[in-house]
Backbone as CSV, one residue per row, in Angstrom:
resi,resn,N_x,N_y,N_z,CA_x,CA_y,CA_z,C_x,C_y,C_z
1,MET,28.950,13.839,-14.090,27.600,13.276,-14.075,27.282,12.752,-12.679
2,ASP,26.047,12.999,-12.229,25.658,12.618,-10.882,25.398,11.115,-10.795
3,ILE,25.944,10.480,-9.764,25.714,9.065,-9.496,25.194,8.941,-8.075
4,LYS,24.040,8.313,-7.921,23.440,8.118,-6.603,23.622,6.657,-6.203
5,ILE,24.333,6.426,-5.099,24.542,5.074,-4.609,23.428,4.732,-3.634
6,TYR,22.749,3.629,-3.887,21.669,3.173,-3.024,21.755,1.655,-2.925
7,GLU,22.085,1.174,-1.732,22.269,-0.258,-1.504,23.266,-0.826,-2.515
8,ASN,22.861,-1.839,-3.288,23.781,-2.458,-4.251,23.752,-1.769,-5.612
9,TYR,23.165,-0.578,-5.692,22.914,0.041,-6.980,23.632,1.388,-7.106
10,ALA,24.083,1.657,-8.316,24.523,2.999,-8.690,23.523,3.492,-9.730
11,ILE,22.784,4.534,-9.369,21.784,5.092,-10.273,22.420,6.275,-10.973
12,VAL,22.480,6.202,-12.286,23.111,7.260,-13.065,22.202,7.587,-14.229
13,HIS,21.737,8.856,-14.242,20.718,9.289,-15.184,19.545,8.325,-15.084
14,ASN,19.048,7.759,-16.167,17.899,6.855,-16.076,18.300,5.402,-16.313
15,ALA,19.463,5.052,-15.786,19.969,3.682,-15.864,20.338,3.223,-14.462
16,ILE,20.448,1.928,-14.297,20.866,1.391,-13.001,22.026,0.427,-13.213
17,PHE,23.023,0.540,-12.340,24.191,-0.329,-12.395,24.183,-1.222,-11.163
18,LEU,24.164,-2.544,-11.395,24.230,-3.518,-10.311,25.700,-3.710,-9.961
19,ILE,26.097,-3.144,-8.834,27.532,-3.037,-8.526,28.172,-4.415,-8.366
20,LYS,27.561,-5.294,-7.575,28.162,-6.609,-7.330,28.137,-7.491,-8.572
21,GLN,27.173,-7.239,-9.455,27.041,-8.049,-10.666,27.738,-7.416,-11.873
22,ASN,28.349,-6.244,-11.681,29.084,-5.570,-12.761,28.226,-5.388,-14.013
23,THR,26.961,-5.033,-13.794,25.991,-5.043,-14.889,25.199,-3.748,-14.946
24,LEU,25.211,-3.114,-16.119,24.413,-1.918,-16.372,23.123,-2.329,-17.065
25,VAL,21.985,-1.807,-16.582,20.687,-2.143,-17.170,19.975,-0.860,-17.573
26,ILE,19.511,-0.802,-18.820,18.669,0.294,-19.292,17.459,-0.318,-19.996
27,ALA,16.387,0.449,-20.077,15.147,-0.110,-20.623,14.531,0.830,-21.640
28,ASP,13.785,0.239,-22.557,12.926,0.985,-23.470,13.677,2.053,-24.264
29,LEU,14.640,1.607,-25.065,15.311,2.542,-25.967,14.375,3.041,-27.067
30,HIS,13.505,2.164,-27.543,12.604,2.529,-28.642,13.383,3.238,-29.762
31,LEU,14.439,2.566,-30.208,15.275,3.131,-31.269,14.430,3.508,-32.483
32,ALA,14.719,4.652,-33.054,14.032,5.172,-34.242,12.593,5.564,-33.969
33,PHE,12.263,5.837,-32.711,10.946,6.391,-32.393,10.711,7.668,-33.178
34,ASP,11.748,8.494,-33.282,11.628,9.761,-34.012,11.404,9.520,-35.507
35,GLU,12.142,8.563,-36.078,11.961,8.265,-37.502,10.578,7.668,-37.774
36,SER,10.104,6.821,-36.866,8.789,6.223,-37.032,7.697,7.290,-37.055
37,LEU,7.784,8.262,-36.149,6.795,9.341,-36.148,6.924,10.201,-37.391
38,ARG,8.153,10.450,-37.824,8.377,11.236,-39.044,7.703,10.542,-40.241
39,ASN,7.806,9.208,-40.283,7.185,8.462,-41.380,5.661,8.528,-41.347
40,GLN,5.108,8.834,-40.162,3.661,8.971,-40.030,3.186,10.404,-40.258
41,GLY,4.129,11.279,-40.591,3.764,12.656,-40.888,3.941,13.620,-39.742
42,VAL,4.474,13.141,-38.604,4.735,14.021,-37.465,6.107,14.655,-37.658
43,MET,6.169,15.970,-37.694,7.436,16.656,-37.958,8.292,16.698,-36.692
44,MET,8.990,15.597,-36.467,9.858,15.470,-35.297,11.310,15.462,-35.761
45,PRO,12.199,16.196,-35.072,13.613,16.163,-35.461,14.218,14.790,-35.211
46,LEU,15.082,14.361,-36.105,15.696,13.043,-35.984,16.955,13.129,-35.126
47,THR,16.764,13.463,-33.858,17.897,13.676,-32.955,17.856,12.798,-31.715
48,HIS,16.709,12.235,-31.390,16.561,11.575,-30.096,17.353,10.274,-30.012
49,THR,17.389,9.504,-31.091,18.148,8.257,-31.063,19.641,8.541,-30.954
50,LYS,20.114,9.566,-31.656,21.519,9.970,-31.516,21.823,10.368,-30.083
51,GLN,20.884,11.082,-29.467,21.079,11.506,-28.081,21.143,10.309,-27.143
52,GLU,20.317,9.304,-27.394,20.358,8.090,-26.570,21.744,7.454,-26.591
53,LEU,22.284,7.285,-27.775,23.586,6.630,-27.901,24.685,7.468,-27.270
54,SER,24.585,8.781,-27.415,25.538,9.677,-26.765,25.423,9.569,-25.246
55,ASN,24.183,9.553,-24.739,23.970,9.436,-23.296,24.533,8.126,-22.753
56,LEU,24.337,7.036,-23.489,24.859,5.749,-23.045,26.373,5.787,-22.926
57,ASN,27.036,6.383,-23.892,28.501,6.484,-23.818,28.941,7.345,-22.641
58,LEU,28.210,8.416,-22.347,28.536,9.260,-21.199,28.336,8.510,-19.885
59,ILE,27.293,7.702,-19.818,27.049,6.903,-18.618,28.179,5.899,-18.410
60,LEU,28.583,5.226,-19.471,29.688,4.275,-19.359,30.971,4.968,-18.922
61,GLU,31.201,6.156,-19.434,32.385,6.919,-19.036,32.310,7.303,-17.559
62,SER,31.120,7.673,-17.091,30.964,8.090,-15.689,31.153,6.921,-14.724
63,LEU,30.952,5.691,-15.219,31.094,4.497,-14.381,32.438,3.801,-14.585
64,LYS,33.403,4.500,-15.134,34.667,3.847,-15.499,35.457,3.349,-14.294
65,GLU,35.145,3.853,-13.094,35.827,3.356,-11.897,35.346,1.957,-11.522
66,TYR,34.208,1.551,-12.085,33.673,0.222,-11.831,34.095,-0.740,-12.950
67,ASP,34.061,-2.023,-12.625,34.420,-3.047,-13.606,33.144,-3.511,-14.310
68,ILE,32.728,-2.771,-15.338,31.512,-3.130,-16.060,31.801,-4.325,-16.966
69,LYS,31.019,-5.376,-16.792,31.177,-6.561,-17.637,30.017,-6.718,-18.617
70,ASN,28.812,-6.353,-18.165,27.609,-6.619,-18.964,26.783,-5.348,-19.135
71,ILE,26.199,-5.195,-20.328,25.177,-4.179,-20.568,23.913,-4.911,-20.992
72,VAL,22.816,-4.619,-20.303,21.535,-5.261,-20.605,20.571,-4.205,-21.134
73,PHE,20.045,-4.450,-22.327,19.016,-3.590,-22.915,17.677,-4.281,-22.667
74,ASN,16.926,-3.756,-21.702,15.774,-4.478,-21.192,14.491,-4.134,-21.954
75,GLY,14.360,-4.681,-23.126,13.098,-4.678,-23.853,12.755,-3.407,-24.599
76,ASP,11.941,-3.585,-25.623,11.559,-2.511,-26.537,12.790,-1.742,-27.001
77,ILE,13.754,-2.513,-27.461,14.954,-1.911,-28.047,14.558,-1.206,-29.337
78,LYS,13.766,-1.883,-30.161,13.168,-1.268,-31.348,11.905,-0.503,-30.967
79,HIS,11.511,0.410,-31.845,10.178,0.988,-31.705,9.225,0.416,-32.753
80,GLU,9.668,0.393,-33.991,8.827,-0.104,-35.082,8.617,-1.615,-34.921
81,PHE,7.371,-2.071,-34.972,7.083,-3.488,-34.771,7.577,-4.346,-35.938
82,GLY,7.497,-3.817,-37.146,7.797,-4.624,-38.314,9.205,-4.426,-38.829
83,ALA,9.332,-3.767,-39.966,10.626,-3.617,-40.637,11.622,-2.855,-39.774
84,VAL,12.906,-3.095,-40.067,13.981,-2.358,-39.402,14.192,-1.044,-40.137
85,LEU,13.959,0.056,-39.453,14.129,1.364,-40.069,15.603,1.708,-40.192
86,ARG,15.878,2.692,-41.034,17.274,3.081,-41.294,17.984,3.480,-39.992
87,THR,17.301,4.275,-39.154,17.909,4.711,-37.898,18.142,3.533,-36.963
88,GLU,17.204,2.580,-36.960,17.383,1.383,-36.138,18.601,0.596,-36.589
89,ASP,18.731,0.391,-37.872,19.852,-0.376,-38.404,21.180,0.263,-38.015
90,ARG,21.274,1.561,-38.220,22.510,2.270,-37.864,22.776,2.198,-36.360
91,SER,21.721,2.351,-35.561,21.882,2.373,-34.111,22.262,1.006,-33.558
92,PHE,21.632,-0.054,-34.066,21.995,-1.397,-33.629,23.473,-1.671,-33.903
93,LYS,23.944,-1.258,-35.059,25.347,-1.514,-35.402,26.288,-0.730,-34.483
94,GLN,25.861,0.453,-34.067,26.660,1.210,-33.104,26.647,0.538,-31.741
95,LEU,25.505,0.022,-31.330,25.438,-0.688,-30.057,26.321,-1.926,-30.070
96,LEU,26.332,-2.633,-31.186,27.139,-3.850,-31.276,28.626,-3.578,-31.118
97,GLU,29.052,-2.371,-31.451,30.463,-2.011,-31.271,30.865,-2.050,-29.799
98,LEU,29.886,-1.867,-28.902,30.174,-1.915,-27.470,30.616,-3.309,-27.029
99,SER,30.296,-4.323,-27.837,30.660,-5.687,-27.464,32.174,-5.919,-27.535
100,LYS,32.911,-4.944,-28.051,34.371,-5.047,-28.023,34.900,-4.880,-26.596
101,LYS,34.055,-4.304,-25.717,34.442,-4.103,-24.314,33.542,-4.844,-23.328
102,TYR,32.280,-5.076,-23.707,31.296,-5.600,-22.768,30.507,-6.747,-23.390
103,ASN,29.957,-7.596,-22.537,28.948,-8.555,-22.996,27.623,-7.808,-23.149
104,LEU,26.929,-8.038,-24.253,25.666,-7.357,-24.513,24.523,-8.365,-24.463
105,TYR,23.484,-8.009,-23.712,22.290,-8.842,-23.611,21.081,-8.027,-24.045
106,PHE,20.416,-8.475,-25.094,19.199,-7.837,-25.577,18.008,-8.658,-25.066
107,VAL,17.354,-8.138,-24.032,16.167,-8.794,-23.487,14.964,-8.301,-24.279
108,LYS,14.266,-9.211,-24.931,13.228,-8.816,-25.883,11.961,-8.341,-25.174
109,GLY,11.393,-7.245,-25.707,10.116,-6.738,-25.238,9.043,-6.959,-26.283
110,ASN,7.885,-6.376,-26.055,6.761,-6.596,-26.977,6.956,-5.922,-28.335
111,HIS,7.925,-5.008,-28.464,8.217,-4.384,-29.750,9.296,-5.149,-30.539
112,ASP,9.850,-6.210,-29.956,11.099,-6.781,-30.476,10.937,-8.142,-31.130
113,LYS,9.839,-8.357,-31.825,9.557,-9.674,-32.403,10.602,-10.119,-33.425
114,ILE,11.222,-9.176,-34.122,12.153,-9.571,-35.183,13.616,-9.348,-34.803
115,VAL,13.869,-9.025,-33.532,15.246,-8.727,-33.120,16.140,-9.949,-33.265
116,ASP,15.663,-11.127,-32.884,16.466,-12.353,-33.038,16.934,-12.527,-34.479
117,ALA,15.997,-12.489,-35.405,16.325,-12.710,-36.815,17.246,-11.620,-37.341
118,TYR,16.982,-10.390,-36.937,17.792,-9.274,-37.421,19.231,-9.375,-36.906
119,LEU,19.397,-9.603,-35.598,20.751,-9.677,-35.049,21.515,-10.883,-35.567
120,SER,20.819,-11.982,-35.821,21.510,-13.156,-36.367,22.102,-12.861,-37.736
121,ARG,21.547,-11.873,-38.417,22.039,-11.506,-39.750,23.188,-10.513,-39.701
122,ILE,23.159,-9.581,-38.750,24.156,-8.500,-38.775,25.225,-8.619,-37.697
123,ASN,25.041,-9.474,-36.700,25.951,-9.496,-35.559,27.162,-10.389,-35.816
124,PRO,28.389,-9.838,-35.773,29.584,-10.663,-35.994,30.248,-11.115,-34.682
125,TYR,29.675,-10.759,-33.539,30.348,-10.973,-32.258,29.739,-12.152,-31.495
126,GLU,30.600,-12.838,-30.718,30.143,-14.000,-29.962,29.549,-13.627,-28.610
127,ASN,29.863,-12.449,-28.102,29.394,-12.062,-26.770,28.177,-11.138,-26.837
128,VAL,27.319,-11.363,-27.820,26.051,-10.655,-27.968,24.940,-11.698,-27.908
129,PHE,23.959,-11.494,-27.011,22.938,-12.506,-26.769,21.545,-11.874,-26.801
130,THR,20.566,-12.636,-27.256,19.171,-12.233,-27.154,18.423,-13.272,-26.327
131,THR,17.499,-12.815,-25.516,16.739,-13.705,-24.645,15.465,-13.002,-24.213
132,ASP,14.545,-13.757,-23.630,13.335,-13.165,-23.074,13.516,-12.797,-21.607
133,MET,14.482,-13.424,-20.953,14.787,-13.109,-19.561,16.250,-13.409,-19.292
134,LEU,16.882,-12.514,-18.524,18.248,-12.752,-18.067,18.223,-12.825,-16.547
135,VAL,18.644,-13.960,-16.010,18.754,-14.123,-14.564,20.222,-13.992,-14.202
136,ILE,20.507,-13.051,-13.314,21.888,-12.842,-12.889,21.911,-12.803,-11.370
137,ASP,22.454,-13.855,-10.782,22.433,-14.047,-9.331,20.986,-13.987,-8.836
138,ASP,20.646,-12.989,-8.011,19.301,-12.913,-7.437,18.392,-11.941,-8.178
139,TYR,18.742,-11.583,-9.391,17.943,-10.646,-10.179,17.398,-11.340,-11.420
140,ALA,16.138,-11.079,-11.718,15.512,-11.563,-12.949,15.167,-10.334,-13.784
141,ILE,15.847,-10.189,-14.912,15.664,-9.027,-15.776,14.786,-9.442,-16.946
142,LEU,13.591,-8.884,-17.007,12.671,-9.131,-18.109,11.888,-7.857,-18.368
143,HIS,11.300,-7.762,-19.551,10.737,-6.477,-19.939,9.562,-6.071,-19.070
144,GLY,8.689,-7.004,-18.731,7.589,-6.680,-17.841,6.222,-6.684,-18.487
145,ASP,6.142,-6.998,-19.774,4.843,-7.026,-20.444,4.084,-8.321,-20.184
146,SER,4.730,-9.297,-19.529,4.046,-10.539,-19.166,4.494,-10.953,-17.771
147,ASP,3.698,-11.800,-17.124,4.064,-12.280,-15.795,4.731,-13.648,-15.898
148,LEU,5.082,-14.226,-14.741,5.803,-15.500,-14.758,4.944,-16.640,-15.303
149,ASP,3.653,-16.632,-14.980,2.783,-17.688,-15.514,2.816,-17.695,-17.032
150,ASP,2.698,-16.506,-17.616,2.721,-16.384,-19.075,4.085,-16.788,-19.620
151,PHE,5.137,-16.396,-18.906,6.501,-16.706,-19.338,6.708,-18.213,-19.457
152,PHE,6.325,-18.941,-18.414,6.549,-20.390,-18.426,5.552,-21.109,-19.325
153,GLU,4.350,-20.587,-19.422,3.348,-21.212,-20.289,3.794,-21.172,-21.745
154,LYS,4.405,-20.050,-22.152,4.836,-19.903,-23.537,6.255,-20.419,-23.769
155,GLN,6.874,-20.935,-22.695,8.224,-21.506,-22.785,9.204,-20.536,-23.445
156,LYS,9.233,-19.343,-22.904,10.123,-18.327,-23.448,11.576,-18.616,-23.076
157,ASP,12.485,-17.910,-23.757,13.922,-18.133,-23.558,14.393,-17.542,-22.231
158,MET,15.375,-18.207,-21.629,15.969,-17.727,-20.387,17.472,-17.967,-20.430
159,MET,18.246,-16.979,-19.947,19.687,-17.147,-19.791,20.029,-16.873,-18.332
160,VAL,21.038,-17.571,-17.816,21.385,-17.493,-16.404,22.877,-17.190,-16.263
161,ILE,23.183,-16.182,-15.453,24.567,-15.850,-15.111,24.734,-16.040,-13.606
162,LYS,25.723,-16.814,-13.220,26.069,-16.964,-11.811,27.563,-16.780,-11.658
163,ASN,27.943,-15.955,-10.668,29.358,-15.684,-10.420,30.072,-15.236,-11.692
164,ASN,29.386,-14.321,-12.428,29.946,-13.732,-13.651,30.182,-14.747,-14.759
165,THR,29.503,-15.884,-14.696,29.661,-16.915,-15.718,28.299,-17.291,-16.281
166,LEU,28.183,-17.309,-17.596,26.962,-17.729,-18.254,26.879,-19.249,-18.214
167,ILE,25.796,-19.768,-17.599,25.687,-21.209,-17.407,24.407,-21.723,-18.043
168,LYS,24.337,-23.034,-18.215,23.116,-23.672,-18.697,22.372,-24.228,-17.486
169,GLU,21.222,-23.652,-17.201,20.426,-24.104,-16.063,18.964,-23.794,-16.342
170,ASN,18.119,-24.791,-16.141,16.684,-24.611,-16.321,16.041,-24.297,-14.970
171,LEU,15.654,-23.040,-14.771,15.039,-22.644,-13.511,13.546,-22.944,-13.533
172,LYS,13.021,-23.257,-12.353,11.592,-23.484,-12.185,10.939,-22.201,-11.670
173,LYS,9.640,-22.141,-11.795,8.918,-20.952,-11.339,9.175,-20.689,-9.861
174,SER,9.266,-21.738,-9.060,9.499,-21.576,-7.621,10.864,-20.967,-7.310
175,ASP,11.806,-21.059,-8.249,13.136,-20.475,-8.037,13.099,-18.950,-7.995
176,PHE,11.986,-18.355,-8.439,11.897,-16.903,-8.521,11.249,-16.266,-7.293
177,ASN,10.912,-17.088,-6.305,10.182,-16.561,-5.153,10.943,-15.461,-4.420
178,ASP,12.256,-15.573,-4.331,13.051,-14.613,-3.579,13.889,-13.700,-4.468
179,MET,13.601,-13.699,-5.762,14.364,-12.852,-6.674,13.783,-11.442,-6.759
180,ILE,14.622,-10.515,-7.167,14.191,-9.146,-7.457,14.049,-9.024,-8.968
181,PHE,12.871,-8.587,-9.407,12.625,-8.402,-10.830,13.025,-6.987,-11.239
182,ILE,13.700,-6.877,-12.375,14.025,-5.579,-12.957,13.280,-5.486,-14.279
183,ILE,12.371,-4.514,-14.371,11.516,-4.423,-15.552,11.560,-3.016,-16.152
184,GLY,11.098,-2.934,-17.387,10.814,-1.663,-18.043,9.326,-1.629,-18.324
185,HIS,8.959,-1.316,-19.550,7.584,-1.406,-20.056,6.645,-0.352,-19.463
186,GLU,6.810,-0.027,-18.176,5.868,0.849,-17.486,6.081,2.324,-17.823
187,HIS,7.326,2.699,-18.192,7.658,4.100,-18.509,7.204,5.052,-17.388
188,PRO,7.639,4.839,-16.149,7.105,5.644,-15.048,7.519,7.113,-15.104
189,VAL,6.542,7.970,-14.858,6.729,9.415,-14.781,5.997,9.908,-13.536
190,ILE,6.614,10.830,-12.819,5.992,11.449,-11.655,5.576,12.876,-12.004
191,VAL,4.381,13.257,-11.617,3.894,14.620,-11.815,3.969,15.356,-10.478
192,LEU,4.730,16.438,-10.453,4.825,17.294,-9.271,4.100,18.595,-9.578
193,GLN,3.277,19.029,-8.668,2.509,20.243,-8.942,2.264,21.039,-7.672
194,ASP,2.080,22.341,-7.881,1.636,23.228,-6.806,0.441,24.003,-7.336
195,ASN,0.141,25.139,-6.736,-1.034,25.904,-7.153,-0.870,26.587,-8.509
196,HIS,0.372,26.649,-9.000,0.622,27.446,-10.196,0.997,26.617,-11.420
197,ARG,1.667,25.482,-11.204,2.120,24.722,-12.365,2.358,23.266,-11.981
198,SER,2.519,22.429,-12.989,2.889,21.028,-12.769,4.016,20.665,-13.724
199,GLU,4.879,19.764,-13.300,5.998,19.316,-14.120,6.114,17.806,-14.027
200,LYS,6.568,17.201,-15.137,6.741,15.756,-15.191,8.221,15.405,-15.157
201,TYR,8.531,14.361,-14.395,9.896,13.868,-14.306,9.896,12.354,-14.451
202,LYS,10.853,11.846,-15.210,11.002,10.406,-15.268,11.409,9.883,-13.890
203,ALA,10.960,8.652,-13.598,11.181,8.092,-12.272,11.746,6.686,-12.365
204,LEU,12.568,6.346,-11.392,13.070,4.994,-11.216,12.587,4.541,-9.849
205,LEU,11.960,3.370,-9.788,11.324,2.882,-8.568,12.041,1.628,-8.086
206,ILE,12.343,1.589,-6.787,13.059,0.447,-6.218,12.296,-0.082,-5.009
207,SER,12.019,-1.383,-5.029,11.488,-2.058,-3.851,12.306,-3.325,-3.642
208,ASP,11.959,-4.071,-2.597,12.689,-5.325,-2.365,12.170,-6.460,-3.238
209,LYS,11.162,-6.160,-4.091,10.615,-7.171,-5.001,10.810,-6.810,-6.467
210,VAL,10.653,-5.534,-6.795,10.675,-5.099,-8.188,11.406,-3.770,-8.309
211,ILE,12.208,-3.638,-9.362,12.799,-2.361,-9.767,12.188,-1.994,-11.113
212,VAL,11.643,-0.788,-11.207,11.004,-0.337,-12.445,11.851,0.776,-13.046
213,LEU,12.344,0.547,-14.265,13.194,1.523,-14.949,12.359,2.414,-15.857
214,PRO,12.745,3.671,-16.000,12.057,4.560,-16.944,12.525,4.313,-18.370
215,SER,11.848,4.938,-19.306,12.282,4.860,-20.694,13.601,5.600,-20.870
216,PHE,14.536,4.957,-21.568,15.816,5.597,-21.844,15.706,6.613,-22.971
217,ASN,14.651,6.495,-23.761,14.464,7.398,-24.903,14.019,8.773,-24.409
218,PRO,14.747,9.842,-24.742,14.393,11.175,-24.234,13.066,11.708,-24.759
219,ALA,12.563,11.165,-25.867,11.311,11.655,-26.445,10.085,10.992,-25.829
220,ILE,10.305,9.952,-25.023,9.192,9.204,-24.456,9.124,9.465,-22.960
221,LEU,8.068,10.104,-22.516,7.858,10.278,-21.082,7.201,9.014,-20.542
222,GLY,5.872,8.978,-20.480,5.266,7.728,-20.064,4.052,7.914,-19.190
223,VAL,3.864,6.964,-18.288,2.664,6.874,-17.467,2.864,7.662,-16.177
224,GLU,1.849,8.431,-15.793,1.902,9.177,-14.536,1.740,8.192,-13.388
225,ILE,2.857,7.756,-12.870,2.881,6.605,-11.990,2.238,6.893,-10.648
226,ASN,2.291,8.140,-10.159,1.668,8.419,-8.868,0.158,8.277,-8.951
227,ALA,-0.443,8.658,-10.070,-1.880,8.433,-10.254,-2.166,6.964,-10.525
228,GLU,-1.312,6.331,-11.328,-1.533,4.939,-11.725,-1.512,3.992,-10.526
229,TYR,-0.520,4.159,-9.655,-0.398,3.238,-8.538,-1.512,3.426,-7.514
230,HIS,-1.882,4.675,-7.264,-2.945,4.898,-6.291,-4.288,4.409,-6.816
231,ASP,-4.451,4.323,-8.121,-5.692,3.814,-8.707,-5.616,2.337,-9.062
232,ASN,-4.464,1.701,-8.715,-4.271,0.277,-9.013,-4.433,-0.043,-10.500
233,GLN,-3.862,0.797,-11.340,-3.877,0.577,-12.780,-2.433,0.411,-13.252
234,TYR,-2.106,-0.763,-13.751,-0.725,-1.045,-14.114,-0.632,-1.518,-15.556
235,LEU,0.457,-1.170,-16.206,0.740,-1.755,-17.506,1.342,-3.145,-17.344
236,SER,2.216,-3.296,-16.358,2.903,-4.578,-16.172,2.166,-5.446,-15.158
237,PRO,1.833,-6.680,-15.521,1.177,-7.580,-14.559,2.075,-7.948,-13.389
238,LEU,3.382,-7.738,-13.510,4.295,-8.039,-12.409,4.126,-7.078,-11.237
239,LEU,3.378,-6.003,-11.435,3.197,-5.007,-10.385,1.872,-5.143,-9.647
240,ASN,1.123,-6.159,-9.938,-0.221,-6.269,-9.374,-0.229,-6.356,-7.849
241,ASP,0.813,-6.911,-7.258,0.836,-7.073,-5.803,1.731,-6.053,-5.108
242,ILE,2.169,-5.042,-5.845,3.067,-4.033,-5.280,2.259,-2.815,-4.850
243,LEU,2.528,-2.311,-3.647,1.852,-1.134,-3.117,2.766,0.080,-3.203
244,PRO,2.209,1.284,-3.255,3.048,2.487,-3.295,4.021,2.579,-2.125
245,ASP,3.619,2.049,-0.958,4.504,2.068,0.206,5.791,1.288,-0.025
246,ASP,5.754,0.346,-0.956,6.910,-0.516,-1.178,8.038,0.181,-1.937
247,PHE,7.722,1.244,-2.671,8.688,1.811,-3.604,9.419,3.025,-3.051
248,GLU,10.752,2.988,-3.201,11.576,4.182,-3.031,11.670,4.850,-4.394
249,LEU,11.664,6.169,-4.398,11.479,6.925,-5.635,12.703,7.794,-5.933
250,PHE,13.183,7.697,-7.189,14.306,8.516,-7.650,13.867,9.248,-8.921
251,LEU,14.124,10.561,-8.959,13.689,11.384,-10.091,14.872,12.075,-10.734
252,PHE,14.699,12.409,-12.034,15.717,13.149,-12.773,15.081,13.723,-14.027
253,SER,15.704,14.732,-14.568,15.223,15.290,-15.831,15.920,14.577,-16.978
254,ASP,15.599,14.966,-18.222,16.243,14.337,-19.374,17.631,14.897,-19.657
255,ASP,18.023,15.923,-18.951,19.371,16.459,-19.091,20.355,15.455,-18.495
256,ILE,21.263,14.961,-19.310,22.196,13.933,-18.874,23.052,14.394,-17.700
257,GLU,23.205,15.690,-17.542,24.011,16.228,-16.449,23.179,16.566,-15.213
258,SER,21.877,16.277,-15.247,21.034,16.627,-14.107,21.326,15.718,-12.921
259,LYS,20.971,16.176,-11.737,21.145,15.387,-10.531,20.071,14.311,-10.434
260,VAL,20.409,13.247,-9.728,19.431,12.225,-9.369,18.909,12.574,-7.986
261,PHE,17.600,12.747,-7.860,16.999,13.160,-6.594,16.264,11.985,-5.954
262,TYR,16.572,11.742,-4.684,15.830,10.746,-3.924,14.598,11.440,-3.338
263,PHE,13.393,10.875,-3.616,12.148,11.525,-3.225,11.370,10.731,-2.183
264,GLY,12.000,9.773,-1.525,11.307,9.030,-0.496,10.346,8.004,-1.070
265,LYS,9.290,7.734,-0.319,8.312,6.718,-0.701,7.335,7.259,-1.740
266,LEU,6.982,6.405,-2.694,5.982,6.779,-3.693,4.657,7.136,-3.022
267,SER,4.333,6.451,-1.946,3.054,6.693,-1.271,2.961,8.078,-0.656
268,GLU,4.096,8.743,-0.468,4.085,10.057,0.185,3.765,11.202,-0.773
269,LEU,3.723,10.921,-2.075,3.426,11.974,-3.043,1.925,12.229,-3.132
């Protein structure tokens, strides 16, 4: 499996590994997206969630030379807003098995209103955590559907890791001035086209302020980010002050064995 090293990051498929923090981050699993559509009458094969879990295991295997301590699922872990679907239940229990080797952090997104209650019922492990934001050294990992003002106004949950240790610390809004935010929610996709055809590729965007992860779910493409950014239309309010010039662009297909391609600046597309 192809691994692209860029600064403090190892980019593997559509996930990012923070090398110094020993932390793998993936976003937008949308577990049981296929089952949810099937329940609405869309004839979709029930294979995508299985593929996600298989891909995650392959990614962990490809990073075995590193000392992985934490896996962070950055928001929209569930797809269905309400009840836990059969595929979700099975998939969550499979994810929890990973806690035998790693600390698991479920950062809640806008689809995850019942994740706290659900995990409190089924989770037998002590190293599984749910939160609205995970701060690890100089990184703030949150889903991206709200900004910092909204976060502090609603007094959402926060967990802090420093020097590989989970600590109790109440951070202030000013503490985030120099942090790098890692978000999902945006589901970035790049459209490449010539005179004959166009193709869509999932994208991972890195700047010195924000890292935007693509959807981990193979059935979900997302927003055409090259059009979105040039038109100043964003899903995440955390991107309001980010310009296309700020982002370095990495592309890949949904094939787990595909290469990770560095495409330069987003503004150059």
